All heavy atoms as a GROMACS GRO file, in nm:
protein
  613
    1MET      N    1   0.141  -1.708  -2.294
    1MET     CA    2   0.233  -1.616  -2.232
    1MET      C    3   0.254  -1.658  -2.086
    1MET      O    4   0.158  -1.682  -2.013
    1MET     CB    5   0.176  -1.473  -2.239
    1MET     CG    6   0.265  -1.371  -2.179
    1MET     SD    7   0.217  -1.208  -2.236
    1MET     CE    8   0.180  -1.128  -2.086
    2THR      N    9   0.377  -1.664  -2.042
    2THR     CA   10   0.410  -1.701  -1.905
    2THR      C   11   0.417  -1.577  -1.819
    2THR      O   12   0.467  -1.474  -1.860
    2THR     CB   13   0.548  -1.773  -1.901
    2THR    OG1   14   0.542  -1.884  -1.990
    2THR    CG2   15   0.580  -1.821  -1.764
    3THR      N   16   0.366  -1.587  -1.697
    3THR     CA   17   0.368  -1.476  -1.604
    3THR      C   18   0.467  -1.503  -1.492
    3THR      O   19   0.466  -1.610  -1.433
    3THR     CB   20   0.228  -1.454  -1.542
    3THR    OG1   21   0.136  -1.429  -1.648
    3THR    CG2   22   0.227  -1.338  -1.446
    4PHE      N   23   0.555  -1.408  -1.468
    4PHE     CA   24   0.651  -1.416  -1.358
    4PHE      C   25   0.620  -1.303  -1.262
    4PHE      O   26   0.590  -1.193  -1.303
    4PHE     CB   27   0.796  -1.402  -1.409
    4PHE     CG   28   0.837  -1.514  -1.501
    4PHE    CD1   29   0.838  -1.496  -1.637
    4PHE    CD2   30   0.875  -1.637  -1.449
    4PHE    CE1   31   0.876  -1.598  -1.722
    4PHE    CE2   32   0.912  -1.739  -1.532
    4PHE     CZ   33   0.913  -1.720  -1.669
    5ARG      N   34   0.628  -1.330  -1.133
    5ARG     CA   35   0.597  -1.228  -1.034
    5ARG      C   36   0.726  -1.178  -0.970
    5ARG      O   37   0.808  -1.255  -0.923
    5ARG     CB   38   0.506  -1.283  -0.926
    5ARG     CG   39   0.473  -1.178  -0.818
    5ARG     CD   40   0.364  -1.223  -0.732
    5ARG     NE   41   0.241  -1.218  -0.812
    5ARG     CZ   42   0.120  -1.211  -0.760
    5ARG    NH1   43   0.104  -1.210  -0.631
    5ARG    NH2   44   0.014  -1.207  -0.836
    6GLY      N   45   0.742  -1.047  -0.968
    6GLY     CA   46   0.852  -0.981  -0.901
    6GLY      C   47   0.798  -0.870  -0.814
    6GLY      O   48   0.679  -0.840  -0.817
    7THR      N   49   0.883  -0.808  -0.735
    7THR     CA   50   0.842  -0.697  -0.650
    7THR      C   51   0.936  -0.580  -0.671
    7THR      O   52   1.050  -0.598  -0.716
    7THR     CB   53   0.844  -0.735  -0.500
    7THR    OG1   54   0.975  -0.778  -0.467
    7THR    CG2   55   0.746  -0.846  -0.470
    8VAL      N   56   0.890  -0.462  -0.640
    8VAL     CA   57   0.975  -0.343  -0.647
    8VAL      C   58   1.032  -0.320  -0.508
    8VAL      O   59   0.959  -0.310  -0.410
    8VAL     CB   60   0.897  -0.220  -0.695
    8VAL    CG1   61   0.986  -0.097  -0.693
    8VAL    CG2   62   0.841  -0.244  -0.834
    9LYS      N   63   1.164  -0.317  -0.499
    9LYS     CA   64   1.232  -0.297  -0.371
    9LYS      C   65   1.342  -0.195  -0.392
    9LYS      O   66   1.428  -0.213  -0.479
    9LYS     CB   67   1.291  -0.430  -0.322
    9LYS     CG   68   1.357  -0.421  -0.186
    9LYS     CD   69   1.404  -0.557  -0.140
    9LYS     CE   70   1.468  -0.543  -0.004
    9LYS     NZ   71   1.515  -0.673   0.045
   10ASP      N   72   1.338  -0.087  -0.314
   10ASP     CA   73   1.435   0.021  -0.327
   10ASP      C   74   1.445   0.072  -0.471
   10ASP      O   75   1.553   0.099  -0.522
   10ASP     CB   76   1.573  -0.024  -0.278
   10ASP     CG   77   1.575  -0.060  -0.130
   10ASP    OD1   78   1.499   0.003  -0.054
   10ASP    OD2   79   1.650  -0.151  -0.092
   11GLY      N   80   1.329   0.080  -0.538
   11GLY     CA   81   1.325   0.134  -0.673
   11GLY      C   82   1.368   0.038  -0.782
   11GLY      O   83   1.381   0.076  -0.897
   12GLN      N   84   1.391  -0.089  -0.747
   12GLN     CA   85   1.434  -0.187  -0.846
   12GLN      C   86   1.336  -0.303  -0.850
   12GLN      O   87   1.279  -0.341  -0.748
   12GLN     CB   88   1.573  -0.240  -0.812
   12GLN     CG   89   1.680  -0.134  -0.815
   12GLN     CD   90   1.818  -0.190  -0.788
   12GLN    OE1   91   1.837  -0.311  -0.785
   12GLN    NE2   92   1.915  -0.103  -0.769
   13LEU      N   93   1.319  -0.360  -0.969
   13LEU     CA   94   1.234  -0.477  -0.986
   13LEU      C   95   1.314  -0.599  -0.946
   13LEU      O   96   1.421  -0.626  -1.001
   13LEU     CB   97   1.186  -0.488  -1.130
   13LEU     CG   98   1.092  -0.602  -1.164
   13LEU    CD1   99   0.967  -0.595  -1.077
   13LEU    CD2  100   1.055  -0.598  -1.310
   14VAL      N  101   1.262  -0.674  -0.848
   14VAL     CA  102   1.335  -0.789  -0.794
   14VAL      C  103   1.252  -0.914  -0.817
   14VAL      O  104   1.133  -0.918  -0.786
   14VAL     CB  105   1.359  -0.771  -0.642
   14VAL    CG1  106   1.431  -0.891  -0.585
   14VAL    CG2  107   1.437  -0.644  -0.616
   15PHE      N  108   1.316  -1.018  -0.874
   15PHE     CA  109   1.251  -1.146  -0.893
   15PHE      C  110   1.305  -1.246  -0.792
   15PHE      O  111   1.423  -1.240  -0.756
   15PHE     CB  112   1.280  -1.202  -1.034
   15PHE     CG  113   1.215  -1.123  -1.144
   15PHE    CD1  114   1.291  -1.041  -1.226
   15PHE    CD2  115   1.079  -1.132  -1.168
   15PHE    CE1  116   1.233  -0.970  -1.328
   15PHE    CE2  117   1.020  -1.061  -1.270
   15PHE     CZ  118   1.097  -0.980  -1.350
   16PRO      N  119   1.224  -1.341  -0.747
   16PRO     CA  120   1.276  -1.447  -0.661
   16PRO      C  121   1.385  -1.525  -0.735
   16PRO      O  122   1.386  -1.531  -0.858
   16PRO     CB  123   1.155  -1.536  -0.635
   16PRO     CG  124   1.035  -1.450  -0.663
   16PRO     CD  125   1.080  -1.353  -0.767
   17ALA      N  126   1.476  -1.585  -0.658
   17ALA     CA  127   1.590  -1.656  -0.718
   17ALA      C  128   1.546  -1.761  -0.819
   17ALA      O  129   1.606  -1.776  -0.926
   17ALA     CB  130   1.674  -1.720  -0.608
   18GLU      N  131   1.438  -1.836  -0.787
   18GLU     CA  132   1.394  -1.942  -0.879
   18GLU      C  133   1.341  -1.885  -1.011
   18GLU      O  134   1.359  -1.945  -1.117
   18GLU     CB  135   1.291  -2.034  -0.814
   18GLU     CG  136   1.169  -1.968  -0.756
   18GLU     CD  137   1.187  -1.922  -0.612
   18GLU    OE1  138   1.296  -1.934  -0.555
   18GLU    OE2  139   1.090  -1.870  -0.556
   19VAL      N  140   1.280  -1.768  -1.006
   19VAL     CA  141   1.231  -1.704  -1.129
   19VAL      C  142   1.350  -1.654  -1.211
   19VAL      O  143   1.356  -1.674  -1.332
   19VAL     CB  144   1.134  -1.587  -1.097
   19VAL    CG1  145   1.101  -1.507  -1.222
   19VAL    CG2  146   1.008  -1.640  -1.032
   20ALA      N  147   1.446  -1.590  -1.144
   20ALA     CA  148   1.566  -1.543  -1.215
   20ALA      C  149   1.638  -1.660  -1.280
   20ALA      O  150   1.686  -1.649  -1.394
   20ALA     CB  151   1.658  -1.470  -1.117
   21GLU      N  152   1.643  -1.773  -1.211
   21GLU     CA  153   1.709  -1.892  -1.267
   21GLU      C  154   1.635  -1.942  -1.390
   21GLU      O  155   1.696  -1.974  -1.491
   21GLU     CB  156   1.716  -2.002  -1.161
   21GLU     CG  157   1.796  -2.123  -1.205
   21GLU     CD  158   1.806  -2.227  -1.095
   21GLU    OE1  159   1.817  -2.189  -0.977
   21GLU    OE2  160   1.802  -2.347  -1.130
   22GLN      N  161   1.501  -1.947  -1.382
   22GLN     CA  162   1.420  -1.989  -1.498
   22GLN      C  163   1.443  -1.898  -1.617
   22GLN      O  164   1.444  -1.944  -1.732
   22GLN     CB  165   1.272  -1.987  -1.464
   22GLN     CG  166   1.221  -2.106  -1.390
   22GLN     CD  167   1.071  -2.098  -1.371
   22GLN    OE1  168   1.017  -1.993  -1.334
   22GLN    NE2  169   1.002  -2.207  -1.397
   23LEU      N  170   1.460  -1.770  -1.591
   23LEU     CA  171   1.480  -1.673  -1.699
   23LEU      C  172   1.625  -1.665  -1.744
   23LEU      O  173   1.657  -1.595  -1.840
   23LEU     CB  174   1.432  -1.534  -1.654
   23LEU     CG  175   1.283  -1.521  -1.626
   23LEU    CD1  176   1.252  -1.386  -1.563
   23LEU    CD2  177   1.203  -1.540  -1.754
   24GLY      N  178   1.713  -1.734  -1.673
   24GLY     CA  179   1.855  -1.730  -1.708
   24GLY      C  180   1.921  -1.599  -1.671
   24GLY      O  181   2.019  -1.558  -1.733
   25LEU      N  182   1.868  -1.533  -1.567
   25LEU     CA  183   1.922  -1.405  -1.525
   25LEU      C  184   2.026  -1.423  -1.416
   25LEU      O  185   2.014  -1.512  -1.332
   25LEU     CB  186   1.810  -1.314  -1.472
   25LEU     CG  187   1.701  -1.276  -1.572
   25LEU    CD1  188   1.590  -1.202  -1.500
   25LEU    CD2  189   1.759  -1.193  -1.684
   26HIS      N  190   2.126  -1.336  -1.419
   26HIS     CA  191   2.229  -1.335  -1.315
   26HIS      C  192   2.233  -1.195  -1.254
   26HIS      O  193   2.189  -1.098  -1.316
   26HIS     CB  194   2.365  -1.372  -1.374
   26HIS     CG  195   2.367  -1.508  -1.436
   26HIS    ND1  196   2.332  -1.529  -1.567
   26HIS    CD2  197   2.395  -1.628  -1.383
   26HIS    CE1  198   2.341  -1.658  -1.594
   26HIS    NE2  199   2.379  -1.721  -1.483
   27GLU      N  200   2.285  -1.184  -1.133
   27GLU     CA  201   2.292  -1.055  -1.066
   27GLU      C  202   2.362  -0.953  -1.155
   27GLU      O  203   2.468  -0.979  -1.210
   27GLU     CB  204   2.366  -1.067  -0.932
   27GLU     CG  205   2.354  -0.942  -0.848
   27GLU     CD  206   2.405  -0.963  -0.707
   27GLU    OE1  207   2.396  -1.074  -0.656
   27GLU    OE2  208   2.453  -0.864  -0.650
   28GLY      N  209   2.298  -0.837  -1.170
   28GLY     CA  210   2.354  -0.730  -1.252
   28GLY      C  211   2.306  -0.730  -1.396
   28GLY      O  212   2.333  -0.636  -1.470
   29ASP      N  213   2.235  -0.836  -1.439
   29ASP     CA  214   2.184  -0.840  -1.576
   29ASP      C  215   2.076  -0.733  -1.595
   29ASP      O  216   1.998  -0.704  -1.504
   29ASP     CB  217   2.120  -0.976  -1.608
   29ASP     CG  218   2.222  -1.085  -1.632
   29ASP    OD1  219   2.343  -1.053  -1.641
   29ASP    OD2  220   2.182  -1.202  -1.642
   30ALA      N  221   2.073  -0.673  -1.713
   30ALA     CA  222   1.969  -0.577  -1.748
   30ALA      C  223   1.854  -0.652  -1.814
   30ALA      O  224   1.876  -0.750  -1.886
   30ALA     CB  225   2.025  -0.471  -1.842
   31VAL      N  226   1.732  -0.607  -1.788
   31VAL     CA  227   1.614  -0.671  -1.844
   31VAL      C  228   1.529  -0.564  -1.910
   31VAL      O  229   1.501  -0.460  -1.851
   31VAL     CB  230   1.532  -0.741  -1.733
   31VAL    CG1  231   1.407  -0.804  -1.791
   31VAL    CG2  232   1.615  -0.845  -1.662
   32ASP      N  233   1.488  -0.588  -2.034
   32ASP     CA  234   1.396  -0.497  -2.102
   32ASP      C  235   1.254  -0.539  -2.068
   32ASP      O  236   1.221  -0.658  -2.074
   32ASP     CB  237   1.416  -0.502  -2.254
   32ASP     CG  238   1.549  -0.442  -2.297
   32ASP    OD1  239   1.596  -0.350  -2.229
   32ASP    OD2  240   1.606  -0.490  -2.397
   33VAL      N  241   1.169  -0.444  -2.031
   33VAL     CA  242   1.031  -0.472  -1.995
   33VAL      C  243   0.941  -0.390  -2.084
   33VAL      O  244   0.960  -0.270  -2.098
   33VAL     CB  245   1.005  -0.437  -1.846
   33VAL    CG1  246   0.860  -0.462  -1.811
   33VAL    CG2  247   1.098  -0.516  -1.756
   34GLN      N  248   0.842  -0.455  -2.146
   34GLN     CA  249   0.745  -0.383  -2.226
   34GLN      C  250   0.633  -0.339  -2.134
   34GLN      O  251   0.577  -0.420  -2.060
   34GLN     CB  252   0.690  -0.472  -2.337
   34GLN     CG  253   0.795  -0.509  -2.439
   34GLN     CD  254   0.736  -0.600  -2.546
   34GLN    OE1  255   0.620  -0.638  -2.540
   34GLN    NE2  256   0.818  -0.633  -2.644
   35GLN      N  257   0.601  -0.212  -2.136
   35GLN     CA  258   0.503  -0.157  -2.043
   35GLN      C  259   0.370  -0.229  -2.050
   35GLN      O  260   0.307  -0.254  -1.948
   35GLN     CB  261   0.483  -0.008  -2.068
   35GLN     CG  262   0.390   0.056  -1.967
   35GLN     CD  263   0.379   0.206  -1.987
   35GLN    OE1  264   0.444   0.262  -2.073
   35GLN    NE2  265   0.298   0.270  -1.909
   36ALA      N  266   0.324  -0.266  -2.167
   36ALA     CA  267   0.195  -0.330  -2.182
   36ALA      C  268   0.190  -0.464  -2.111
   36ALA      O  269   0.083  -0.516  -2.080
   36ALA     CB  270   0.162  -0.348  -2.329
   37ALA      N  271   0.306  -0.523  -2.081
   37ALA     CA  272   0.310  -0.655  -2.019
   37ALA      C  273   0.304  -0.649  -1.867
   37ALA      O  274   0.288  -0.751  -1.803
   37ALA     CB  275   0.436  -0.728  -2.063
   38LEU      N  276   0.316  -0.529  -1.807
   38LEU     CA  277   0.316  -0.519  -1.662
   38LEU      C  278   0.174  -0.507  -1.609
   38LEU      O  279   0.096  -0.425  -1.655
   38LEU     CB  280   0.396  -0.397  -1.616
   38LEU     CG  281   0.545  -0.401  -1.641
   38LEU    CD1  282   0.608  -0.270  -1.595
   38LEU    CD2  283   0.608  -0.517  -1.568
   39THR      N  284   0.142  -0.588  -1.510
   39THR     CA  285   0.012  -0.582  -1.443
   39THR      C  286   0.036  -0.587  -1.294
   39THR      O  287   0.087  -0.687  -1.243
   39THR     CB  288  -0.076  -0.702  -1.485
   39THR    OG1  289  -0.085  -0.707  -1.626
   39THR    CG2  290  -0.214  -0.690  -1.425
   40PRO      N  291   0.004  -0.479  -1.221
   40PRO     CA  292   0.022  -0.483  -1.075
   40PRO      C  293  -0.062  -0.594  -1.013
   40PRO      O  294  -0.178  -0.612  -1.047
   40PRO     CB  295  -0.026  -0.346  -1.028
   40PRO     CG  296  -0.023  -0.260  -1.149
   40PRO     CD  297  -0.047  -0.351  -1.266
   41ALA      N  298  -0.002  -0.671  -0.924
   41ALA     CA  299  -0.074  -0.779  -0.856
   41ALA      C  300  -0.158  -0.721  -0.743
   41ALA      O  301  -0.120  -0.624  -0.680
   41ALA     CB  302   0.026  -0.880  -0.800
   42GLN      N  303  -0.272  -0.780  -0.718
   42GLN     CA  304  -0.357  -0.738  -0.608
   42GLN      C  305  -0.304  -0.801  -0.480
   42GLN      O  306  -0.280  -0.919  -0.474
   42GLN     CB  307  -0.502  -0.785  -0.630
   42GLN     CG  308  -0.571  -0.718  -0.745
   42GLN     CD  309  -0.599  -0.572  -0.717
   42GLN    OE1  310  -0.619  -0.532  -0.605
   42GLN    NE2  311  -0.598  -0.492  -0.822
   43SER      N  312  -0.284  -0.719  -0.379
   43SER     CA  313  -0.240  -0.774  -0.251
   43SER      C  314  -0.356  -0.771  -0.153
   43SER      O  315  -0.440  -0.684  -0.158
   43SER     CB  316  -0.122  -0.693  -0.196
   43SER     OG  317  -0.161  -0.560  -0.174
   44GLY      N  318  -0.359  -0.866  -0.065
   44GLY     CA  319  -0.463  -0.870   0.036
   44GLY      C  320  -0.602  -0.903  -0.018
   44GLY      O  321  -0.701  -0.872   0.045
   45GLY      N  322  -0.608  -0.967  -0.133
   45GLY     CA  323  -0.737  -1.006  -0.188
   45GLY      C  324  -0.820  -0.890  -0.240
   45GLY      O  325  -0.937  -0.905  -0.269
   46GLY      N  326  -0.760  -0.770  -0.250
   46GLY     CA  327  -0.831  -0.656  -0.304
   46GLY      C  328  -0.925  -0.590  -0.204
   46GLY      O  329  -0.995  -0.497  -0.238
   47GLU      N  330  -0.930  -0.640  -0.079
   47GLU     CA  331  -1.018  -0.580   0.021
   47GLU      C  332  -0.956  -0.453   0.076
   47GLU      O  333  -0.836  -0.447   0.099
   47GLU     CB  334  -1.042  -0.680   0.134
   47GLU     CG  335  -1.145  -0.631   0.233
   47GLU     CD  336  -1.174  -0.736   0.340
   47GLU    OE1  337  -1.177  -0.854   0.306
   47GLU    OE2  338  -1.191  -0.694   0.456
   48ASN      N  339  -1.039  -0.352   0.099
   48ASN     CA  340  -0.992  -0.225   0.151
   48ASN      C  341  -0.955  -0.242   0.299
   48ASN      O  342  -1.041  -0.273   0.382
   48ASN     CB  343  -1.102  -0.120   0.136
   48ASN     CG  344  -1.058   0.017   0.178
   48ASN    OD1  345  -0.961   0.034   0.251
   48ASN    ND2  346  -1.131   0.118   0.134
   49PRO      N  347  -0.828  -0.219   0.337
   49PRO     CA  348  -0.786  -0.241   0.476
   49PRO      C  349  -0.848  -0.140   0.573
   49PRO      O  350  -0.852  -0.164   0.693
   49PRO     CB  351  -0.635  -0.224   0.471
   49PRO     CG  352  -0.610  -0.139   0.352
   49PRO     CD  353  -0.718  -0.176   0.253
   50PHE      N  354  -0.902  -0.029   0.523
   50PHE     CA  355  -0.960   0.073   0.610
   50PHE      C  356  -1.102   0.037   0.654
   50PHE      O  357  -1.154   0.095   0.749
   50PHE     CB  358  -0.959   0.209   0.541
   50PHE     CG  359  -0.820   0.260   0.517
   50PHE    CD1  360  -0.762   0.250   0.393
   50PHE    CD2  361  -0.746   0.315   0.621
   50PHE    CE1  362  -0.632   0.294   0.371
   50PHE    CE2  363  -0.617   0.360   0.600
   50PHE     CZ  364  -0.559   0.350   0.475
   51LEU      N  365  -1.163  -0.061   0.590
   51LEU     CA  366  -1.298  -0.100   0.628
   51LEU      C  367  -1.303  -0.151   0.773
   51LEU      O  368  -1.404  -0.135   0.842
   51LEU     CB  369  -1.353  -0.207   0.533
   51LEU     CG  370  -1.380  -0.162   0.390
   51LEU    CD1  371  -1.427  -0.279   0.305
   51LEU    CD2  372  -1.482  -0.049   0.386
   52ALA      N  373  -1.194  -0.209   0.820
   52ALA     CA  374  -1.190  -0.262   0.956
   52ALA      C  375  -1.198  -0.150   1.061
   52ALA      O  376  -1.230  -0.176   1.176
   52ALA     CB  377  -1.062  -0.342   0.976
   53TRP      N  378  -1.169  -0.027   1.021
   53TRP     CA  379  -1.167   0.084   1.116
   53TRP      C  380  -1.301   0.155   1.128
   53TRP      O  381  -1.319   0.241   1.214
   53TRP     CB  382  -1.058   0.184   1.076
   53TRP     CG  383  -0.923   0.126   1.095
   53TRP    CD1  384  -0.847   0.063   1.002
   53TRP    CD2  385  -0.847   0.123   1.216
   53TRP    NE1  386  -0.729   0.022   1.056
   53TRP    CE2  387  -0.726   0.057   1.188
   53TRP    CE3  388  -0.871   0.169   1.345
   53TRP    CZ2  389  -0.631   0.036   1.285
   53TRP    CZ3  390  -0.773   0.149   1.440
   53TRP    CH2  391  -0.656   0.083   1.410
   54ILE      N  392  -1.397   0.118   1.046
   54ILE     CA  393  -1.528   0.183   1.052
   54ILE      C  394  -1.592   0.154   1.187
   54ILE      O  395  -1.600   0.040   1.231
   54ILE     CB  396  -1.620   0.136   0.937
   54ILE    CG1  397  -1.564   0.185   0.804
   54ILE    CG2  398  -1.763   0.183   0.957
   54ILE    CD1  399  -1.640   0.137   0.683
   55GLY      N  400  -1.635   0.259   1.255
   55GLY     CA  401  -1.702   0.245   1.383
   55GLY      C  402  -1.609   0.243   1.503
   55GLY      O  403  -1.655   0.230   1.616
   56VAL      N  404  -1.479   0.253   1.483
   56VAL     CA  405  -1.384   0.250   1.594
   56VAL      C  406  -1.395   0.378   1.678
   56VAL      O  407  -1.395   0.372   1.800
   56VAL     CB  408  -1.240   0.230   1.544
   56VAL    CG1  409  -1.140   0.248   1.655
   56VAL    CG2  410  -1.226   0.092   1.482
   57LEU      N  411  -1.406   0.492   1.612
   57LEU     CA  412  -1.418   0.619   1.684
   57LEU      C  413  -1.565   0.648   1.713
   57LEU      O  414  -1.654   0.605   1.639
   57LEU     CB  415  -1.358   0.733   1.601
   57LEU     CG  416  -1.207   0.724   1.578
   57LEU    CD1  417  -1.163   0.834   1.483
   57LEU    CD2  418  -1.132   0.733   1.709
   58PRO      N  419  -1.592   0.723   1.819
   58PRO     CA  420  -1.731   0.755   1.852
   58PRO      C  421  -1.790   0.853   1.752
   58PRO      O  422  -1.718   0.924   1.681
   58PRO     CB  423  -1.720   0.820   1.990
   58PRO     CG  424  -1.581   0.874   1.997
   58PRO     CD  425  -1.498   0.780   1.916
   59LEU      N  426  -1.923   0.859   1.748
   59LEU     CA  427  -1.991   0.955   1.661
   59LEU      C  428  -1.966   1.096   1.713
   59LEU      O  429  -1.944   1.116   1.833
   59LEU     CB  430  -2.140   0.926   1.657
   59LEU     CG  431  -2.182   0.792   1.596
   59LEU    CD1  432  -2.332   0.774   1.610
   59LEU    CD2  433  -2.140   0.785   1.451
   60PHE      N  434  -1.970   1.194   1.624
   60PHE     CA  435  -1.954   1.333   1.664
   60PHE      C  436  -2.070   1.376   1.754
   60PHE      O  437  -2.185   1.338   1.732
   60PHE     CB  438  -1.952   1.426   1.542
   60PHE     CG  439  -1.828   1.415   1.459
   60PHE    CD1  440  -1.830   1.455   1.327
   60PHE    CD2  441  -1.709   1.366   1.509
   60PHE    CE1  442  -1.718   1.446   1.248
   60PHE    CE2  443  -1.596   1.357   1.430
   60PHE     CZ  444  -1.600   1.398   1.300
   61GLU      N  445  -2.037   1.457   1.853
   61GLU     CA  446  -2.141   1.518   1.936
   61GLU      C  447  -2.208   1.629   1.856
   61GLU      O  448  -2.156   1.673   1.753
   61GLU     CB  449  -2.078   1.576   2.062
   61GLU     CG  450  -2.013   1.473   2.152
   61GLU     CD  451  -1.934   1.537   2.266
   61GLU    OE1  452  -1.931   1.662   2.274
   61GLU    OE2  453  -1.875   1.462   2.343
   62GLU      N  454  -2.320   1.675   1.904
   62GLU     CA  455  -2.392   1.784   1.836
   62GLU      C  456  -2.301   1.906   1.822
   62GLU      O  457  -2.236   1.948   1.918
   62GLU     CB  458  -2.516   1.822   1.918
   62GLU     CG  459  -2.606   1.924   1.852
   62GLU     CD  460  -2.676   1.868   1.729
   62GLU    OE1  461  -2.706   1.748   1.727
   62GLU    OE2  462  -2.700   1.947   1.638
   63GLY      N  463  -2.292   1.962   1.704
   63GLY     CA  464  -2.210   2.080   1.678
   63GLY      C  465  -2.062   2.051   1.655
   63GLY      O  466  -1.984   2.142   1.634
   64MET      N  467  -2.022   1.926   1.661
   64MET     CA  468  -1.881   1.889   1.643
   64MET      C  469  -1.853   1.870   1.494
   64MET      O  470  -1.937   1.820   1.420
   64MET     CB  471  -1.855   1.758   1.717
   64MET     CG  472  -1.713   1.706   1.708
   64MET     SD  473  -1.595   1.794   1.809
   64MET     CE  474  -1.644   1.742   1.971
   65ASP      N  475  -1.736   1.915   1.449
   65ASP     CA  476  -1.694   1.888   1.312
   65ASP      C  477  -1.561   1.814   1.317
   65ASP      O  478  -1.502   1.794   1.423
   65ASP     CB  479  -1.684   2.017   1.229
   65ASP     CG  480  -1.578   2.114   1.279
   65ASP    OD1  481  -1.503   2.079   1.372
   65ASP    OD2  482  -1.569   2.224   1.224
   66ALA      N  483  -1.512   1.768   1.202
   66ALA     CA  484  -1.392   1.684   1.195
   66ALA      C  485  -1.269   1.755   1.248
   66ALA      O  486  -1.185   1.695   1.316
   66ALA     CB  487  -1.370   1.636   1.052
   67VAL      N  488  -1.256   1.886   1.219
   67VAL     CA  489  -1.138   1.960   1.264
   67VAL      C  490  -1.136   1.971   1.416
   67VAL      O  491  -1.035   1.943   1.481
   67VAL     CB  492  -1.134   2.101   1.198
   67VAL    CG1  493  -1.022   2.184   1.256
   67VAL    CG2  494  -1.121   2.088   1.047
   68ARG      N  495  -1.246   2.010   1.473
   68ARG     CA  496  -1.254   2.025   1.619
   68ARG      C  497  -1.234   1.890   1.688
   68ARG      O  498  -1.164   1.878   1.789
   68ARG     CB  499  -1.389   2.085   1.658
   68ARG     CG  500  -1.401   2.110   1.805
   68ARG     CD  501  -1.529   2.183   1.836
   68ARG     NE  502  -1.547   2.187   1.981
   68ARG     CZ  503  -1.660   2.212   2.041
   68ARG    NH1  504  -1.767   2.238   1.969
   68ARG    NH2  505  -1.668   2.213   2.170
   69PHE      N  506  -1.295   1.785   1.634
   69PHE     CA  507  -1.282   1.651   1.690
   69PHE      C  508  -1.135   1.607   1.692
   69PHE      O  509  -1.086   1.558   1.793
   69PHE     CB  510  -1.366   1.553   1.607
   69PHE     CG  511  -1.357   1.412   1.652
   69PHE    CD1  512  -1.426   1.368   1.764
   69PHE    CD2  513  -1.279   1.320   1.584
   69PHE    CE1  514  -1.418   1.237   1.807
   69PHE    CE2  515  -1.270   1.188   1.625
   69PHE     CZ  516  -1.340   1.147   1.738
   70THR      N  517  -1.065   1.630   1.581
   70THR     CA  518  -0.924   1.592   1.572
   70THR      C  519  -0.839   1.671   1.671
   70THR      O  520  -0.752   1.616   1.738
   70THR     CB  521  -0.872   1.614   1.429
   70THR    OG1  522  -0.955   1.540   1.339
   70THR    CG2  523  -0.729   1.568   1.414
   71ARG      N  524  -0.865   1.801   1.683
   71ARG     CA  525  -0.790   1.884   1.778
   71ARG      C  526  -0.812   1.837   1.922
   71ARG      O  527  -0.719   1.832   2.001
   71ARG     CB  528  -0.829   2.030   1.764
   71ARG     CG  529  -0.773   2.093   1.638
   71ARG     CD  530  -0.808   2.239   1.629
   71ARG     NE  531  -0.752   2.294   1.507
   71ARG     CZ  532  -0.802   2.399   1.444
   71ARG    NH1  533  -0.909   2.462   1.492
   71ARG    NH2  534  -0.747   2.442   1.334
   72GLU      N  535  -0.935   1.800   1.956
   72GLU     CA  536  -0.963   1.752   2.090
   72GLU      C  537  -0.898   1.616   2.118
   72GLU      O  538  -0.858   1.588   2.230
   72GLU     CB  539  -1.113   1.747   2.115
   72GLU     CG  540  -1.172   1.885   2.134
   72GLU     CD  541  -1.318   1.882   2.174
   72GLU    OE1  542  -1.370   1.775   2.212
   72GLU    OE2  543  -1.381   1.989   2.171
   73LEU      N  544  -0.889   1.532   2.016
   73LEU     CA  545  -0.821   1.404   2.032
   73LEU      C  546  -0.673   1.426   2.061
   73LEU      O  547  -0.614   1.357   2.144
   73LEU     CB  548  -0.834   1.318   1.906
   73LEU     CG  549  -0.963   1.243   1.887
   73LEU    CD1  550  -0.962   1.170   1.753
   73LEU    CD2  551  -0.986   1.143   1.998
   74ARG      N  552  -0.614   1.523   1.991
   74ARG     CA  553  -0.470   1.549   2.009
   74ARG      C  554  -0.439   1.617   2.141
   74ARG      O  555  -0.338   1.590   2.204
   74ARG     CB  556  -0.419   1.635   1.893
   74ARG     CG  557  -0.420   1.561   1.762
   74ARG     CD  558  -0.372   1.649   1.650
   74ARG     NE  559  -0.372   1.578   1.525
   74ARG     CZ  560  -0.368   1.635   1.406
   74ARG    NH1  561  -0.360   1.766   1.398
   74ARG    NH2  562  -0.369   1.563   1.298
   75ASP      N  563  -0.523   1.713   2.183
   75ASP     CA  564  -0.500   1.786   2.305
   75ASP      C  565  -0.632   1.824   2.372
   75ASP      O  566  -0.688   1.930   2.346
   75ASP     CB  567  -0.418   1.913   2.276
   75ASP     CG  568  -0.372   1.984   2.403
   75ASP    OD1  569  -0.399   1.933   2.513
   75ASP    OD2  570  -0.310   2.092   2.390
   76PRO      N  571  -0.683   1.734   2.457
   76PRO     CA  572  -0.815   1.759   2.517
   76PRO      C  573  -0.819   1.882   2.608
   76PRO      O  574  -0.924   1.935   2.636
   76PRO     CB  575  -0.844   1.633   2.596
   76PRO     CG  576  -0.722   1.549   2.592
   76PRO     CD  577  -0.626   1.609   2.495
   77ASP      N  578  -0.703   1.929   2.656
   77ASP     CA  579  -0.698   2.044   2.746
   77ASP      C  580  -0.688   2.177   2.673
   77ASP      O  581  -0.691   2.283   2.736
   77ASP     CB  582  -0.579   2.031   2.844
   77ASP     CG  583  -0.593   1.908   2.931
   77ASP    OD1  584  -0.709   1.871   2.965
   77ASP    OD2  585  -0.491   1.848   2.965
   78ASP      N  586  -0.676   2.173   2.540
   78ASP     CA  587  -0.663   2.295   2.461
   78ASP      C  588  -0.798   2.368   2.460
   78ASP      O  589  -0.899   2.315   2.416
   78ASP     CB  590  -0.620   2.261   2.318
   78ASP     CG  591  -0.596   2.383   2.234
   78ASP    OD1  592  -0.584   2.495   2.289
   78ASP    OD2  593  -0.586   2.368   2.109
   79GLU      N  594  -0.799   2.491   2.509
   79GLU     CA  595  -0.922   2.568   2.518
   79GLU      C  596  -0.964   2.630   2.387
   79GLU      O  597  -1.074   2.683   2.374
   79GLU     CB  598  -0.910   2.674   2.626
   79GLU     CG  599  -0.894   2.614   2.764
   79GLU     CD  600  -0.882   2.720   2.872
   79GLU    OE1  601  -0.922   2.835   2.848
   79GLU    OE2  602  -0.832   2.687   2.979
   80ALA      N  603  -0.875   2.629   2.284
   80ALA     CA  604  -0.908   2.691   2.155
   80ALA      C  605  -1.003   2.606   2.074
   80ALA      O  606  -1.063   2.653   1.980
   80ALA     CB  607  -0.779   2.714   2.075
   81SER      N  608  -1.023   2.482   2.111
   81SER     CA  609  -1.108   2.394   2.030
   81SER      C  610  -1.252   2.404   2.060
   81SER      O  611  -1.320   2.455   2.125
   81SER     CB  612  -1.068   2.249   2.043
   81SER     OG  613  -1.038   2.210   2.172
   0.00000   0.00000   0.00000
């Protein structure tokens, strides 16, 4: 089985020009896709991009919770926090 890679852009499946040419597709052609044949490609090597942010913010002070911390980050002069 041959694998062709395309991307979803503006809600449409788009293949690179060379892939469309190999498949004999022209602009506006309809393509039937069997669901079992679709496999999402891993981008970025499968590494979690949020791991780089661990440790960027300081640890909570005693008695601080996530809600209060976020409010103080947004408006440090707010006395309600």
